[in-house]
All heavy atoms as a GROMACS GRO file, in nm:
protein
  583
    1MET      N    1   0.079  -0.116   0.000
    1MET     CA    2  -0.001  -0.002   0.001
    1MET      C    3   0.087   0.127  -0.001
    1MET      O    4   0.053   0.226  -0.068
    1MET     CB    5  -0.089  -0.003   0.123
    1MET     CG    6  -0.191   0.106   0.129
    1MET     SD    7  -0.307   0.087  -0.011
    1MET     CE    8  -0.418   0.218   0.020
    2LYS      N    9   0.199   0.123   0.080
    2LYS     CA   10   0.283   0.239   0.079
    2LYS      C   11   0.350   0.262  -0.056
    2LYS      O   12   0.366   0.380  -0.098
    2LYS     CB   13   0.392   0.220   0.185
    2LYS     CG   14   0.341   0.230   0.325
    2LYS     CD   15   0.456   0.216   0.425
    2LYS     CE   16   0.405   0.221   0.565
    2LYS     NZ   17   0.516   0.211   0.663
    3ARG      N   18   0.386   0.159  -0.126
    3ARG     CA   19   0.442   0.173  -0.259
    3ARG      C   20   0.342   0.236  -0.352
    3ARG      O   21   0.376   0.320  -0.437
    3ARG     CB   22   0.488   0.037  -0.312
    3ARG     CG   23   0.566   0.048  -0.443
    3ARG     CD   24   0.605  -0.080  -0.500
    3ARG     NE   25   0.704  -0.138  -0.409
    3ARG     CZ   26   0.756  -0.262  -0.424
    3ARG    NH1   27   0.719  -0.336  -0.526
    3ARG    NH2   28   0.845  -0.307  -0.342
    4LEU      N   29   0.217   0.196  -0.344
    4LEU     CA   30   0.111   0.251  -0.429
    4LEU      C   31   0.096   0.399  -0.401
    4LEU      O   32   0.088   0.480  -0.494
    4LEU     CB   33  -0.017   0.176  -0.410
    4LEU     CG   34  -0.139   0.228  -0.487
    4LEU    CD1   35  -0.115   0.212  -0.635
    4LEU    CD2   36  -0.264   0.156  -0.443
    5LEU      N   37   0.092   0.438  -0.276
    5LEU     CA   38   0.075   0.579  -0.241
    5LEU      C   39   0.196   0.661  -0.285
    5LEU      O   40   0.180   0.769  -0.334
    5LEU     CB   41   0.054   0.593  -0.090
    5LEU     CG   42  -0.084   0.544  -0.036
    5LEU    CD1   43  -0.090   0.557   0.114
    5LEU    CD2   44  -0.191   0.629  -0.102
    6SER      N   45   0.316   0.607  -0.266
    6SER     CA   46   0.432   0.677  -0.311
    6SER      C   47   0.431   0.701  -0.463
    6SER      O   48   0.468   0.805  -0.513
    6SER     CB   49   0.559   0.598  -0.276
    6SER     OG   50   0.572   0.590  -0.136
    7THR      N   51   0.390   0.596  -0.537
    7THR     CA   52   0.377   0.608  -0.679
    7THR      C   53   0.275   0.713  -0.720
    7THR      O   54   0.300   0.793  -0.808
    7THR     CB   55   0.346   0.474  -0.744
    7THR    OG1   56   0.440   0.378  -0.702
    7THR    CG2   57   0.342   0.482  -0.894
    8LEU      N   58   0.162   0.711  -0.655
    8LEU     CA   59   0.054   0.809  -0.686
    8LEU      C   60   0.103   0.952  -0.652
    8LEU      O   61   0.077   1.044  -0.733
    8LEU     CB   62  -0.073   0.774  -0.608
    8LEU     CG   63  -0.147   0.652  -0.660
    8LEU    CD1   64  -0.266   0.619  -0.568
    8LEU    CD2   65  -0.191   0.669  -0.800
    9TYR      N   66   0.167   0.970  -0.538
    9TYR     CA   67   0.217   1.103  -0.509
    9TYR      C   68   0.317   1.152  -0.608
    9TYR      O   69   0.314   1.266  -0.653
    9TYR     CB   70   0.285   1.104  -0.369
    9TYR     CG   71   0.197   1.082  -0.253
    9TYR    CD1   72   0.235   1.018  -0.137
    9TYR    CD2   73   0.063   1.129  -0.253
    9TYR    CE1   74   0.154   1.000  -0.029
    9TYR    CE2   75  -0.018   1.107  -0.147
    9TYR     CZ   76   0.026   1.045  -0.038
    9TYR     OH   77  -0.057   1.028   0.070
   10GLY      N   78   0.406   1.063  -0.654
   10GLY     CA   79   0.501   1.100  -0.754
   10GLY      C   80   0.438   1.137  -0.888
   10GLY      O   81   0.479   1.232  -0.952
   11LEU      N   82   0.338   1.058  -0.927
   11LEU     CA   83   0.272   1.086  -1.055
   11LEU      C   84   0.198   1.216  -1.049
   11LEU      O   85   0.194   1.294  -1.146
   11LEU     CB   86   0.180   0.970  -1.092
   11LEU     CG   87   0.247   0.841  -1.131
   11LEU    CD1   88   0.146   0.729  -1.152
   11LEU    CD2   89   0.332   0.860  -1.256
   12VAL      N   90   0.133   1.244  -0.938
   12VAL     CA   91   0.057   1.371  -0.926
   12VAL      C   92   0.150   1.489  -0.930
   12VAL      O   93   0.128   1.587  -0.999
   12VAL     CB   94  -0.028   1.373  -0.796
   12VAL    CG1   95  -0.081   1.510  -0.762
   12VAL    CG2   96  -0.142   1.276  -0.810
   13LEU      N   97   0.262   1.479  -0.856
   13LEU     CA   98   0.358   1.597  -0.853
   13LEU      C   99   0.422   1.611  -0.989
   13LEU      O  100   0.451   1.727  -1.029
   13LEU     CB  101   0.462   1.571  -0.746
   13LEU     CG  102   0.416   1.596  -0.604
   13LEU    CD1  103   0.530   1.561  -0.506
   13LEU    CD2  104   0.374   1.741  -0.588
   14MET      N  105   0.446   1.504  -1.065
   14MET     CA  106   0.506   1.518  -1.196
   14MET      C  107   0.402   1.570  -1.298
   14MET      O  108   0.444   1.630  -1.399
   14MET     CB  109   0.560   1.384  -1.241
   14MET     CG  110   0.683   1.344  -1.176
   14MET     SD  111   0.803   1.475  -1.201
   14MET     CE  112   0.948   1.400  -1.152
   15ALA      N  113   0.274   1.545  -1.272
   15ALA     CA  114   0.175   1.591  -1.368
   15ALA      C  115   0.140   1.736  -1.350
   15ALA      O  116   0.083   1.799  -1.441
   15ALA     CB  117   0.047   1.509  -1.351
   16VAL      N  118   0.171   1.795  -1.238
   16VAL     CA  119   0.133   1.936  -1.210
   16VAL      C  120   0.179   2.032  -1.314
   16VAL      O  121   0.099   2.115  -1.364
   16VAL     CB  122   0.176   1.977  -1.069
   16VAL    CG1  123   0.155   2.125  -1.046
   16VAL    CG2  124   0.098   1.899  -0.964
   17PRO      N  125   0.306   2.032  -1.358
   17PRO     CA  126   0.347   2.132  -1.462
   17PRO      C  127   0.273   2.114  -1.593
   17PRO      O  128   0.247   2.207  -1.667
   17PRO     CB  129   0.495   2.108  -1.483
   17PRO     CG  130   0.538   2.037  -1.359
   17PRO     CD  131   0.423   1.958  -1.312
   18SER      N  132   0.233   1.994  -1.625
   18SER     CA  133   0.166   1.968  -1.753
   18SER      C  134   0.015   1.994  -1.748
   18SER      O  135  -0.053   1.989  -1.851
   18SER     CB  136   0.190   1.824  -1.800
   18SER     OG  137   0.135   1.735  -1.707
   19LEU      N  138  -0.035   2.028  -1.628
   19LEU     CA  139  -0.182   2.059  -1.620
   19LEU      C  140  -0.214   2.199  -1.668
   19LEU      O  141  -0.329   2.228  -1.702
   19LEU     CB  142  -0.229   2.043  -1.474
   19LEU     CG  143  -0.229   1.900  -1.419
   19LEU    CD1  144  -0.273   1.905  -1.273
   19LEU    CD2  145  -0.319   1.813  -1.502
   20ALA      N  146  -0.117   2.287  -1.675
   20ALA     CA  147  -0.144   2.423  -1.726
   20ALA      C  148  -0.156   2.415  -1.880
   20ALA      O  149  -0.065   2.379  -1.950
   20ALA     CB  150  -0.031   2.514  -1.686
   21LEU      N  151  -0.272   2.455  -1.930
   21LEU     CA  152  -0.294   2.445  -2.070
   21LEU      C  153  -0.251   2.576  -2.146
   21LEU      O  154  -0.227   2.571  -2.264
   21LEU     CB  155  -0.446   2.424  -2.098
   21LEU     CG  156  -0.503   2.291  -2.042
   21LEU    CD1  157  -0.650   2.284  -2.065
   21LEU    CD2  158  -0.433   2.173  -2.103
   22ALA      N  159  -0.240   2.685  -2.073
   22ALA     CA  160  -0.198   2.807  -2.135
   22ALA      C  161  -0.047   2.804  -2.158
   22ALA      O  162   0.027   2.762  -2.076
   22ALA     CB  163  -0.236   2.927  -2.048
   23ASN      N  164  -0.003   2.854  -2.277
   23ASN     CA  165   0.140   2.856  -2.309
   23ASN      C  166   0.170   2.987  -2.377
   23ASN      O  167   0.082   3.046  -2.444
   23ASN     CB  168   0.172   2.738  -2.401
   23ASN     CG  169   0.320   2.699  -2.392
   23ASN    OD1  170   0.395   2.772  -2.327
   23ASN    ND2  171   0.356   2.595  -2.461
   24VAL      N  172   0.288   3.032  -2.362
   24VAL     CA  173   0.323   3.161  -2.424
   24VAL      C  174   0.329   3.144  -2.574
   24VAL      O  175   0.350   3.037  -2.626
   24VAL     CB  176   0.464   3.206  -2.368
   24VAL    CG1  177   0.455   3.242  -2.225
   24VAL    CG2  178   0.569   3.106  -2.398
   25PRO      N  179   0.312   3.251  -2.651
   25PRO     CA  180   0.323   3.245  -2.797
   25PRO      C  181   0.461   3.199  -2.837
   25PRO      O  182   0.559   3.240  -2.782
   25PRO     CB  183   0.296   3.387  -2.846
   25PRO     CG  184   0.220   3.454  -2.734
   25PRO     CD  185   0.270   3.384  -2.607
   26GLY      N  186   0.468   3.109  -2.934
   26GLY     CA  187   0.594   3.054  -2.976
   26GLY      C  188   0.628   2.918  -2.911
   26GLY      O  189   0.719   2.856  -2.946
   27GLY      N  190   0.544   2.876  -2.820
   27GLY     CA  191   0.563   2.747  -2.758
   27GLY      C  192   0.669   2.748  -2.648
   27GLY      O  193   0.728   2.850  -2.621
   28GLY      N  194   0.686   2.637  -2.592
   28GLY     CA  195   0.782   2.620  -2.486
   28GLY      C  196   0.825   2.474  -2.476
   28GLY      O  197   0.781   2.388  -2.555
   29TYR      N  198   0.906   2.445  -2.379
   29TYR     CA  199   0.960   2.311  -2.364
   29TYR      C  200   0.912   2.243  -2.238
   29TYR      O  201   0.967   2.146  -2.195
   29TYR     CB  202   1.114   2.318  -2.364
   29TYR     CG  203   1.173   2.363  -2.493
   29TYR    CD1  204   1.217   2.494  -2.509
   29TYR    CD2  205   1.177   2.277  -2.600
   29TYR    CE1  206   1.271   2.531  -2.632
   29TYR    CE2  207   1.230   2.316  -2.720
   29TYR     CZ  208   1.277   2.446  -2.733
   29TYR     OH  209   1.328   2.487  -2.855
   30GLU      N  210   0.802   2.293  -2.179
   30GLU     CA  211   0.752   2.236  -2.052
   30GLU      C  212   0.709   2.090  -2.070
   30GLU      O  213   0.736   2.004  -1.985
   30GLU     CB  214   0.641   2.316  -1.997
   30GLU     CG  215   0.675   2.456  -1.950
   30GLU     CD  216   0.658   2.554  -2.062
   30GLU    OE1  217   0.608   2.522  -2.170
   30GLU    OE2  218   0.694   2.672  -2.039
   31GLY      N  219   0.647   2.060  -2.182
   31GLY     CA  220   0.590   1.925  -2.204
   31GLY      C  221   0.700   1.821  -2.216
   31GLY      O  222   0.701   1.719  -2.145
   32ILE      N  223   0.795   1.847  -2.306
   32ILE     CA  224   0.905   1.750  -2.325
   32ILE      C  225   0.995   1.748  -2.206
   32ILE      O  226   1.049   1.642  -2.169
   32ILE     CB  227   0.980   1.782  -2.456
   32ILE    CG1  228   1.068   1.662  -2.496
   32ILE    CG2  229   1.058   1.907  -2.447
   32ILE    CD1  230   0.995   1.541  -2.547
   33ALA      N  231   1.014   1.861  -2.137
   33ALA     CA  232   1.100   1.862  -2.020
   33ALA      C  233   1.039   1.781  -1.910
   33ALA      O  234   1.106   1.710  -1.840
   33ALA     CB  235   1.124   2.008  -1.972
   34SER      N  236   0.906   1.794  -1.888
   34SER     CA  237   0.839   1.713  -1.785
   34SER      C  238   0.849   1.564  -1.814
   34SER      O  239   0.864   1.482  -1.723
   34SER     CB  240   0.695   1.757  -1.768
   34SER     OG  241   0.616   1.729  -1.882
   35MET      N  242   0.841   1.527  -1.943
   35MET     CA  243   0.855   1.384  -1.978
   35MET      C  244   0.996   1.333  -1.948
   35MET      O  245   1.018   1.228  -1.892
   35MET     CB  246   0.820   1.362  -2.121
   35MET     CG  247   0.672   1.370  -2.151
   35MET     SD  248   0.621   1.310  -2.310
   35MET     CE  249   0.698   1.434  -2.415
   36TYR      N  250   1.097   1.414  -1.984
   36TYR     CA  251   1.235   1.373  -1.961
   36TYR      C  252   1.266   1.367  -1.812
   36TYR      O  253   1.325   1.268  -1.765
   36TYR     CB  254   1.335   1.472  -2.026
   36TYR     CG  255   1.343   1.459  -2.173
   36TYR    CD1  256   1.356   1.572  -2.254
   36TYR    CD2  257   1.345   1.338  -2.238
   36TYR    CE1  258   1.367   1.567  -2.391
   36TYR    CE2  259   1.356   1.328  -2.375
   36TYR     CZ  260   1.365   1.441  -2.452
   36TYR     OH  261   1.379   1.431  -2.586
   37TYR      N  262   1.227   1.467  -1.736
   37TYR     CA  263   1.257   1.464  -1.593
   37TYR      C  264   1.175   1.358  -1.521
   37TYR      O  265   1.222   1.305  -1.422
   37TYR     CB  266   1.232   1.602  -1.534
   37TYR     CG  267   1.337   1.701  -1.574
   37TYR    CD1  268   1.305   1.831  -1.624
   37TYR    CD2  269   1.473   1.673  -1.553
   37TYR    CE1  270   1.399   1.917  -1.662
   37TYR    CE2  271   1.573   1.768  -1.590
   37TYR     CZ  272   1.535   1.889  -1.645
   37TYR     OH  273   1.630   1.979  -1.682
   38SER      N  274   1.058   1.324  -1.567
   38SER     CA  275   0.980   1.216  -1.509
   38SER      C  276   1.050   1.084  -1.530
   38SER      O  277   1.062   1.004  -1.439
   38SER     CB  278   0.841   1.210  -1.572
   38SER     OG  279   0.770   1.327  -1.546
   39LEU      N  280   1.098   1.061  -1.650
   39LEU     CA  281   1.172   0.938  -1.678
   39LEU      C  282   1.302   0.931  -1.596
   39LEU      O  283   1.333   0.823  -1.535
   39LEU     CB  284   1.205   0.930  -1.827
   39LEU     CG  285   1.279   0.807  -1.873
   39LEU    CD1  286   1.196   0.680  -1.848
   39LEU    CD2  287   1.315   0.815  -2.020
   40ILE      N  288   1.370   1.036  -1.584
   40ILE     CA  289   1.496   1.040  -1.505
   40ILE      C  290   1.465   1.016  -1.357
   40ILE      O  291   1.535   0.942  -1.288
   40ILE     CB  292   1.569   1.176  -1.525
   40ILE    CG1  293   1.624   1.184  -1.665
   40ILE    CG2  294   1.677   1.193  -1.420
   40ILE    CD1  295   1.677   1.321  -1.700
   41ALA      N  296   1.357   1.075  -1.306
   41ALA     CA  297   1.315   1.056  -1.167
   41ALA      C  298   1.280   0.910  -1.139
   41ALA      O  299   1.318   0.854  -1.035
   41ALA     CB  300   1.201   1.148  -1.133
   42ILE      N  301   1.205   0.846  -1.231
   42ILE     CA  302   1.171   0.708  -1.215
   42ILE      C  303   1.292   0.621  -1.211
   42ILE      O  304   1.305   0.528  -1.123
   42ILE     CB  305   1.074   0.664  -1.327
   42ILE    CG1  306   0.940   0.732  -1.310
   42ILE    CG2  307   1.057   0.514  -1.329
   42ILE    CD1  308   0.847   0.721  -1.429
   43ILE      N  309   1.388   0.646  -1.297
   43ILE     CA  310   1.511   0.568  -1.299
   43ILE      C  311   1.591   0.587  -1.170
   43ILE      O  312   1.644   0.495  -1.112
   43ILE     CB  313   1.593   0.600  -1.425
   43ILE    CG1  314   1.520   0.550  -1.547
   43ILE    CG2  315   1.733   0.539  -1.415
   43ILE    CD1  316   1.579   0.597  -1.679
   44LEU      N  317   1.598   0.713  -1.122
   44LEU     CA  318   1.668   0.739  -0.999
   44LEU      C  319   1.605   0.673  -0.882
   44LEU      O  320   1.674   0.619  -0.791
   44LEU     CB  321   1.678   0.889  -0.973
   44LEU     CG  322   1.780   0.965  -1.060
   44LEU    CD1  323   1.766   1.117  -1.035
   44LEU    CD2  324   1.923   0.921  -1.031
   45ILE      N  325   1.472   0.678  -0.873
   45ILE     CA  326   1.403   0.614  -0.761
   45ILE      C  327   1.420   0.463  -0.765
   45ILE      O  328   1.447   0.402  -0.659
   45ILE     CB  329   1.251   0.649  -0.765
   45ILE    CG1  330   1.235   0.798  -0.736
   45ILE    CG2  331   1.172   0.564  -0.668
   45ILE    CD1  332   1.095   0.852  -0.763
   46TYR      N  333   1.418   0.402  -0.879
   46TYR     CA  334   1.444   0.258  -0.891
   46TYR      C  335   1.586   0.227  -0.849
   46TYR      O  336   1.613   0.126  -0.785
   46TYR     CB  337   1.418   0.204  -1.026
   46TYR     CG  338   1.447   0.058  -1.041
   46TYR    CD1  339   1.365  -0.035  -0.978
   46TYR    CD2  340   1.559   0.014  -1.100
   46TYR    CE1  341   1.394  -0.171  -0.984
   46TYR    CE2  342   1.590  -0.120  -1.109
   46TYR     CZ  343   1.506  -0.212  -1.050
   46TYR     OH  344   1.538  -0.348  -1.053
   47GLY      N  345   1.684   0.311  -0.888
   47GLY     CA  346   1.821   0.294  -0.850
   47GLY      C  347   1.841   0.298  -0.701
   47GLY      O  348   1.918   0.218  -0.644
   48VAL      N  349   1.774   0.392  -0.635
   48VAL     CA  350   1.782   0.403  -0.487
   48VAL      C  351   1.721   0.278  -0.425
   48VAL      O  352   1.779   0.220  -0.332
   48VAL     CB  353   1.715   0.528  -0.438
   48VAL    CG1  354   1.700   0.526  -0.286
   48VAL    CG2  355   1.791   0.653  -0.482
   49TYR      N  356   1.611   0.231  -0.477
   49TYR     CA  357   1.544   0.110  -0.424
   49TYR      C  358   1.637  -0.012  -0.445
   49TYR      O  359   1.653  -0.094  -0.353
   49TYR     CB  360   1.412   0.089  -0.494
   49TYR     CG  361   1.348  -0.044  -0.459
   49TYR    CD1  362   1.294  -0.069  -0.334
   49TYR    CD2  363   1.346  -0.146  -0.555
   49TYR    CE1  364   1.236  -0.186  -0.300
   49TYR    CE2  365   1.288  -0.267  -0.524
   49TYR     CZ  366   1.233  -0.292  -0.397
   49TYR     OH  367   1.176  -0.410  -0.368
   50ASP      N  368   1.695  -0.024  -0.563
   50ASP     CA  369   1.776  -0.143  -0.592
   50ASP      C  370   1.908  -0.141  -0.512
   50ASP      O  371   1.954  -0.245  -0.469
   50ASP     CB  372   1.812  -0.141  -0.740
   50ASP     CG  373   1.873  -0.269  -0.789
   50ASP    OD1  374   1.835  -0.372  -0.740
   50ASP    OD2  375   1.963  -0.261  -0.871
   51THR      N  376   1.961  -0.023  -0.487
   51THR     CA  377   2.090  -0.012  -0.419
   51THR      C  378   2.076  -0.017  -0.263
   51THR      O  379   2.144  -0.090  -0.196
   51THR     CB  380   2.162   0.116  -0.458
   51THR    OG1  381   2.176   0.117  -0.601
   51THR    CG2  382   2.300   0.120  -0.395
   52PHE      N  383   1.982   0.061  -0.212
   52PHE     CA  384   1.975   0.079  -0.068
   52PHE      C  385   1.852   0.017  -0.002
   52PHE      O  386   1.848   0.010   0.123
   52PHE     CB  387   1.975   0.229  -0.036
   52PHE     CG  388   2.101   0.298  -0.085
   52PHE    CD1  389   2.093   0.385  -0.191
   52PHE    CD2  390   2.222   0.276  -0.025
   52PHE    CE1  391   2.204   0.448  -0.240
   52PHE    CE2  392   2.337   0.340  -0.071
   52PHE     CZ  393   2.328   0.428  -0.175
   53GLY      N  394   1.752  -0.018  -0.079
   53GLY     CA  395   1.634  -0.084  -0.018
   53GLY      C  396   1.516   0.006  -0.008
   53GLY      O  397   1.515   0.124  -0.048
   54LYS      N  398   1.409  -0.053   0.054
   54LYS     CA  399   1.280   0.019   0.059
   54LYS      C  400   1.282   0.143   0.148
   54LYS      O  401   1.225   0.246   0.110
   54LYS     CB  402   1.172  -0.077   0.117
   54LYS     CG  403   1.095  -0.150   0.013
   54LYS     CD  404   0.971  -0.207   0.074
   54LYS     CE  405   0.980  -0.356   0.074
   54LYS     NZ  406   0.861  -0.425   0.124
   55LYS      N  407   1.344   0.135   0.264
   55LYS     CA  408   1.343   0.247   0.356
   55LYS      C  409   1.407   0.367   0.295
   55LYS      O  410   1.361   0.480   0.307
   55LYS     CB  411   1.411   0.212   0.487
   55LYS     CG  412   1.328   0.115   0.569
   55LYS     CD  413   1.392   0.091   0.702
   55LYS     CE  414   1.311  -0.010   0.782
   55LYS     NZ  415   1.373  -0.038   0.912
   56ALA      N  416   1.520   0.349   0.228
   56ALA     CA  417   1.588   0.460   0.161
   56ALA      C  418   1.506   0.514   0.048
   56ALA      O  419   1.505   0.635   0.021
   56ALA     CB  420   1.724   0.419   0.113
   57MET      N  421   1.432   0.426  -0.023
   57MET     CA  422   1.349   0.471  -0.134
   57MET      C  423   1.235   0.560  -0.078
   57MET      O  424   1.205   0.661  -0.141
   57MET     CB  425   1.288   0.354  -0.207
   57MET     CG  426   1.201   0.393  -0.327
   57MET     SD  427   1.102   0.264  -0.394
   57MET     CE  428   0.984   0.239  -0.266
   58TYR      N  429   1.179   0.524   0.037
   58TYR     CA  430   1.071   0.605   0.090
   58TYR      C  431   1.120   0.743   0.134
   58TYR      O  432   1.049   0.843   0.127
   58TYR     CB  433   1.007   0.535   0.213
   58TYR     CG  434   0.924   0.414   0.173
   58TYR    CD1  435   0.927   0.303   0.254
   58TYR    CD2  436   0.846   0.414   0.062
   58TYR    CE1  437   0.848   0.191   0.224
   58TYR    CE2  438   0.772   0.302   0.028
   58TYR     CZ  439   0.775   0.192   0.110
   58TYR     OH  440   0.702   0.083   0.075
   59VAL      N  441   1.247   0.751   0.169
   59VAL     CA  442   1.306   0.883   0.209
   59VAL      C  443   1.340   0.960   0.084
   59VAL      O  444   1.320   1.082   0.075
   59VAL     CB  445   1.428   0.862   0.300
   59VAL    CG1  446   1.501   0.992   0.325
   59VAL    CG2  447   1.388   0.796   0.432
   60ALA      N  448   1.403   0.895  -0.012
   60ALA     CA  449   1.454   0.963  -0.130
   60ALA      C  450   1.347   1.000  -0.233
   60ALA      O  451   1.367   1.095  -0.312
   60ALA     CB  452   1.558   0.876  -0.200
   61THR      N  453   1.236   0.931  -0.241
   61THR     CA  454   1.135   0.956  -0.339
   61THR      C  455   1.078   1.098  -0.337
   61THR      O  456   1.080   1.166  -0.440
   61THR     CB  457   1.023   0.853  -0.332
   61THR    OG1  458   1.075   0.725  -0.358
   61THR    CG2  459   0.911   0.881  -0.435
   62PRO      N  460   1.036   1.151  -0.224
   62PRO     CA  461   0.989   1.286  -0.227
   62PRO      C  462   1.098   1.388  -0.266
   62PRO      O  463   1.068   1.486  -0.335
   62PRO     CB  464   0.943   1.315  -0.082
   62PRO     CG  465   0.933   1.184  -0.018
   62PRO     CD  466   1.020   1.087  -0.095
   63ILE      N  467   1.221   1.362  -0.226
   63ILE     CA  468   1.330   1.456  -0.259
   63ILE      C  469   1.353   1.453  -0.410
   63ILE      O  470   1.364   1.563  -0.468
   63ILE     CB  471   1.459   1.415  -0.179
   63ILE    CG1  472   1.436   1.430  -0.030
   63ILE    CG2  473   1.574   1.499  -0.231
   63ILE    CD1  474   1.540   1.367   0.053
   64ILE      N  475   1.355   1.338  -0.468
   64ILE     CA  476   1.381   1.326  -0.614
   64ILE      C  477   1.266   1.389  -0.690
   64ILE      O  478   1.288   1.459  -0.789
   64ILE     CB  479   1.402   1.179  -0.654
   64ILE    CG1  480   1.538   1.128  -0.593
   64ILE    CG2  481   1.404   1.164  -0.804
   64ILE    CD1  482   1.556   0.980  -0.612
   65VAL      N  483   1.146   1.363  -0.648
   65VAL     CA  484   1.027   1.418  -0.719
   65VAL      C  485   1.023   1.572  -0.708
   65VAL      O  486   0.995   1.637  -0.808
   65VAL     CB  487   0.896   1.354  -0.664
   65VAL    CG1  488   0.774   1.426  -0.712
   65VAL    CG2  489   0.892   1.206  -0.700
   66LEU      N  490   1.054   1.624  -0.593
   66LEU     CA  491   1.053   1.771  -0.576
   66LEU      C  492   1.162   1.832  -0.661
   66LEU      O  493   1.143   1.938  -0.723
   66LEU     CB  494   1.065   1.810  -0.433
   66LEU     CG  495   0.938   1.789  -0.348
   66LEU    CD1  496   0.970   1.818  -0.203
   66LEU    CD2  497   0.828   1.876  -0.399
   67LEU      N  498   1.280   1.774  -0.661
   67LEU     CA  499   1.390   1.825  -0.747
   67LEU      C  500   1.350   1.823  -0.893
   67LEU      O  501   1.377   1.921  -0.967
   67LEU     CB  502   1.519   1.749  -0.722
   67LEU     CG  503   1.586   1.775  -0.592
   67LEU    CD1  504   1.705   1.681  -0.572
   67LEU    CD2  505   1.635   1.917  -0.582
   68ALA      N  506   1.291   1.716  -0.938
   68ALA     CA  507   1.249   1.708  -1.078
   68ALA      C  508   1.144   1.814  -1.111
   68ALA      O  509   1.143   1.875  -1.216
   68ALA     CB  510   1.199   1.566  -1.108
   69TYR      N  511   1.052   1.836  -1.015
   69TYR     CA  512   0.946   1.937  -1.034
   69TYR      C  513   1.010   2.076  -1.048
   69TYR      O  514   0.973   2.152  -1.136
   69TYR     CB  515   0.851   1.936  -0.913
   69TYR     CG  516   0.747   2.048  -0.915
   69TYR    CD1  517   0.642   2.042  -1.006
   69TYR    CD2  518   0.766   2.157  -0.833
   69TYR    CE1  519   0.551   2.148  -1.008
   69TYR    CE2  520   0.673   2.260  -0.835
   69TYR     CZ  521   0.568   2.254  -0.921
   69TYR     OH  522   0.478   2.354  -0.924
   70PHE      N  523   1.108   2.109  -0.961
   70PHE     CA  524   1.167   2.239  -0.974
   70PHE      C  525   1.255   2.250  -1.098
   70PHE      O  526   1.269   2.363  -1.152
   70PHE     CB  527   1.248   2.270  -0.844
   70PHE     CG  528   1.161   2.297  -0.728
   70PHE    CD1  529   1.176   2.225  -0.612
   70PHE    CD2  530   1.065   2.396  -0.736
   70PHE    CE1  531   1.092   2.252  -0.503
   70PHE    CE2  532   0.981   2.424  -0.628
   70PHE     CZ  533   0.997   2.356  -0.508
   71LEU      N  534   1.311   2.140  -1.145
   71LEU     CA  535   1.389   2.148  -1.267
   71LEU      C  536   1.294   2.173  -1.387
   71LEU      O  537   1.328   2.247  -1.479
   71LEU     CB  538   1.463   2.016  -1.289
   71LEU     CG  539   1.588   2.000  -1.204
   71LEU    CD1  540   1.640   1.857  -1.217
   71LEU    CD2  541   1.692   2.101  -1.244
   72VAL      N  542   1.173   2.117  -1.383
   72VAL     CA  543   1.077   2.141  -1.492
   72VAL      C  544   1.033   2.287  -1.488
   72VAL      O  545   1.016   2.351  -1.589
   72VAL     CB  546   0.957   2.046  -1.480
   72VAL    CG1  547   0.849   2.087  -1.577
   72VAL    CG2  548   1.002   1.906  -1.512
   73GLN      N  549   1.011   2.338  -1.367
   73GLN     CA  550   0.971   2.480  -1.357
   73GLN      C  551   1.077   2.572  -1.411
   73GLN      O  552   1.043   2.680  -1.463
   73GLN     CB  553   0.936   2.512  -1.210
   73GLN     CG  554   0.814   2.442  -1.161
   73GLN     CD  555   0.693   2.477  -1.238
   73GLN    OE1  556   0.665   2.592  -1.270
   73GLN    NE2  557   0.613   2.376  -1.275
   74GLY      N  558   1.199   2.535  -1.399
   74GLY     CA  559   1.310   2.621  -1.446
   74GLY      C  560   1.338   2.599  -1.596
   74GLY      O  561   1.427   2.664  -1.650
   75ALA      N  562   1.265   2.508  -1.663
   75ALA     CA  563   1.296   2.476  -1.803
   75ALA      C  564   1.241   2.578  -1.901
   75ALA      O  565   1.277   2.575  -2.014
   75ALA     CB  566   1.238   2.338  -1.837
   76HIS      N  567   1.150   2.665  -1.856
   76HIS     CA  568   1.095   2.764  -1.947
   76HIS      C  569   1.151   2.903  -1.911
   76HIS      O  570   1.185   2.930  -1.796
   76HIS     CB  571   0.946   2.763  -1.944
   76HIS     CG  572   0.887   2.782  -1.808
   76HIS    ND1  573   0.866   2.907  -1.754
   76HIS    CD2  574   0.846   2.691  -1.715
   76HIS    CE1  575   0.813   2.892  -1.633
   76HIS    NE2  576   0.803   2.765  -1.608
   77PRO      N  577   1.161   2.990  -2.012
   77PRO     CA  578   1.216   3.123  -1.987
   77PRO      C  579   1.127   3.213  -1.908
   77PRO      O  580   1.014   3.199  -1.894
   77PRO     CB  581   1.235   3.179  -2.127
   77PRO     CG  582   1.156   3.100  -2.219
   77PRO     CD  583   1.127   2.967  -2.153
   0.00000   0.00000   0.00000
């Protein structure tokens, strides 16, 4: 159950930047950046789980997700 909740929290936090439908004229890179950072975050979370175990994954998951979120926010001018 904890793994399911952690996954849901991560997906919701990663989806937040892509929920904004308004975009500046000329487009931006928020969509592709959120996909790249989501994939990187998933790989990092799995790496922490594989290397250090479940307890470390539960600690590192919110940190990795928040860092990825802030990186996506900084991807647009």
